[in-house]
N, C-alpha and C positions, 0 to 999 in steps of 0.2 A: 504494500500500500504506500510505501514511501515514494515510489515512482509517481503516483497520483499527486501526492502532496508536493513533491518537487516540481511537477509540471505546473501546478497552480500557485506555487510559492510567490512569484512576483505579484500576482493579483492579490493574494492574501496580504502581502506587505503593503500594497497600495491601498487596500481597504482599510488597513490599520492606520495608515497616515491620514486618510480622509476622515477618520473618526476623531482625530485629535484637533484641538483639545475638547474634552467632554464638556458639555454645557449644563448638564443637570445630573442628578443621581442615577437615573436610568441609563443615560449614555455612559456614565462612569462605570457602571456595572458591566455594560457591553464591552467597553474598552478593556477593563480588567480581565474579562474572560478571553478576549482576543489576544491580549498580551500574554496571558497565561498559556494559551495554546502555542503561540509563536515561541515563547521562551522554552516550553517543554520540548517541542520538536527540535528547536535549534540546539539545545544543550544535551538532550538525551540521544538523539537519533542521527544528527548530521551536522558536522562542523562546517561542511560546505554551505548548508543553508544558513548557519549562524553567520558566516562571513558575508553571504549575500544580504542578510538582514542588516548587518552593521554597515556595509557599503551603501545600502539604500538610505539608511538613516543619516549617515555622514553626508551623503550627497544632498539630502534635504536640508540639513543644517548649513552646509556651505552655501547653498542657494539662498537661504533665508538671511544669512549673515551678509551676503553680497548686496541685498536690497537696501538702498539708503533710506527710503521712507517706509518704515515697517509699522503696520497697524497693530493695535493691542492683541487682536486675535492671533496674528502671526507670531508675536512675541510669546504668547501663552503656548502656542504649538511648539515653538522652539524649545521651551523649557520642558514640555512634556516629552519631546523626542530625546532631549539630553538625559532626562530621568530614566527613560526606557533603555537607552544605550548603556547608561551606567549600571542599571540593574542586570542587563544581559551580560555585561562585562563581569559583574560580581558573581553571577552564576557560572560563567565559563571558567573563570580563574579562581573561584572559590574564595572571594573576598568576604570578610565578615560584614554582617549588617545589611546586606543588599545594596551597598553603595560602592561601586567601583571607582567613582569619581571621573570616569571618562579618560583617564590618563593613558590607557593602553590603546584604545581604539580611536580616540578623538585627537590624540597627539597634542593635548593642551589647547585645542581649538577654543574652548570656553573654560578657562581655568579660573575659578573664583579665588579670591583671597582666602587666607586661612580661616578667618572668622566666618565668612559666608559658607565655606566648605563645612565647617562644624555645624552651622545652622541647617544646611542641607542634609547632612548626615543624620542629625536629630529628627528632621522632618521625615526622612525616609524610614528611620527606626519606628516612628509613630505610625506611619503608613503600614509598615510590615506587621506591627502589632495588631492593627485593625484587620489586616488581611488574614492573619492567623486565626482570628475569632470570627471572621465574616462567614456569611451563609452562602456566598456564591464563589465557587471554585471548581476546577475540573477534578475528576476523580484521580487522574494520574498527573497531578501538578508538580512539576519540579520546584516551583516557587514554594509551595506549601510544604513539600518534603524538606527543603532546606530550612524553612522557618521552624519546623518541628525539631529537626536535628539541632539547630542552634539553641532552642529552648531546653532540650534535654541536656545539652552540653553545659548550659549555664547553671542548671541545678545539679549537675554531677551525675546524671543518669545515662551517660554515654558508654558506660562499661569500662572507662579508664579508671585507674586507681586514683583516689583523692590523695592530696599531699600527706595527710595524716597517716594513712596506711599504705603509702606508696611502696616502701621496701618490702613489707610483708606480702603484699599482693603480687608483686613482681616475682618474688621468690616462690610463692605458691604456684604461680603460672608456669614458671620454669620447671618446678618439680613435677607438675602434672604432665608436661610435655616430654620429660625425660624417660 
């Protein structure tokens, strides 16, 4: 079935770009589901499709940055595309918190100052928290899987030894494997 998805990938990416920025809650839910699908396919099934997705988003950003008179809707779309590319980068390269910052794929095209980057990272963390407890997601969502794994890791439920019992747990594991 990946051949079918790959055949329609440019159209799916175009539909996603046309959906941005969402104007109300219903549109936001549709955008979230579309982005969830794109992120899941790109990160789990095809690096080729992930590259095509990044290139399409980068081209859109470059085009919007080249426009001298930019209306507010175009600016909001630009930031939505930047957020999406940063999230894709975060999932591809396993950055924490869902914020890749765009440094890898966007080559500093839009590099915010350190204070703005911290604010953006906090906003994305809040968005990720809402996504984790939201009612709309795909059943095989790579985004939701990563959020659950990060939550387990933060409470120490990832199976790794905690610092308090680190040595004993490692020795027990070695003994079991011997």
